[in-house]
C-alpha angles and dihedrals in degrees: 000000000000116000093193095066096027093238110173095174111079096179140019132221114229121212116255126229098222144338091220106108093207092053090046090053091049091049091047091055092045095049092043089053091049092047093048091047092050093048096045096040097048093041088052090051091052093046095044095050093043093052097041114079090192089065095052093112131118093259093056092039088061090043090059089054090049090052091051091049091050090053091050093046097049093042089054092058115023106053091056091044091051091049090055094047094048103035097023092231100153098176131092125190122246091247091046091051092051090048090053091049092049096049093044095050090044095052095042094048092046091050092052091052092044093051088054091051090049091050090052090050091053090046092055092044094053104028099034104026096152091054096040098106091045097048099037094050120161093250089056092046091050091048092050091048094051090047092051095053096037100048093045091049091051091048092049092047091053094051094043092045091053090050090055088059092059125095118235106188106138134034114022099182110114111207090223140068091244140024112274125164097241094051093041093053090059089069098052119117091202133063116292096187094114091047092051092047091052091048090053091049091049091047090055097043099040101026112029099032094045091044093055093042089053091044090050092050092053091045089061091042094053092046090050092049092052089055090060107100102203120073091220091053091051090049093051093047093048093046091059092062106024094090093051092046090053092051092047092051094050094044099046094045092056099041094046091051092051102043103026098043105042118161145118140272115021094004090055091050091049088046091062091057091046091050089055089054095060098033099043115006099042096048089049094048099043096074090048092049093051097042102040093048098039121083094191093055093046091048092050090048091053091050093048095047097064091043092054093046 
């Protein structure tokens, strides 16, 4: 209990998926597979790019950051979920809940910013190819990288800090399988107006602004591709950004549903499925999307495999 913020609740009860032991076992296997796939796949991406000089370019530099963020995001959610499914421990401490909120908001905000930086990189590569090395210099890439991690950390610190100022003195049952800010605010005994205002501001800055920046980048990219006369040229240009566009589409659709359309009842139930998409499915799929559709990554993997053996 913290006297400073008058918190009477010392732990929260997370909502379970099912009481059916067979279904719980099936879900445990599924989530363990997704977690293992995300860990191995993203760790492989980081290792492969780090050890392959041919992949030391801005695009793959940002991809390493994306892989790290995916590891953080899925590790924030799935281990605790697996513990509950296997050992049936449905509680999480107040401090553990805040830690989960902080890491989740940090990773989600950083990923939104990073996807915008990656969209800008693809815009320069396709629309300004002759100036690519000049514009996407390593100082600029480093600056963008620091900005991504710093601004998202500040945003997460603000939201988590405001939650610590709330009073939780009544219900402690979170209508979700993990601690997220929207579901946690529903349990507060004190006013959450400031929290909701800051969530709206963050939604606009991290969600709306980045969405339109990314959309604008791809608008120019598509227009530039259509101006290419040869079909093979169009195919090569589109292949350089199709993987990123697929990841952007999956990520924005899930995050927007969760944080822009909060609610109760059916929307809360759907929100649990959507949360699983960006905390489990998306981190597991991203390495496959970037490796299976990327000739450079597959070539580097083939070169690294004989060397390691």
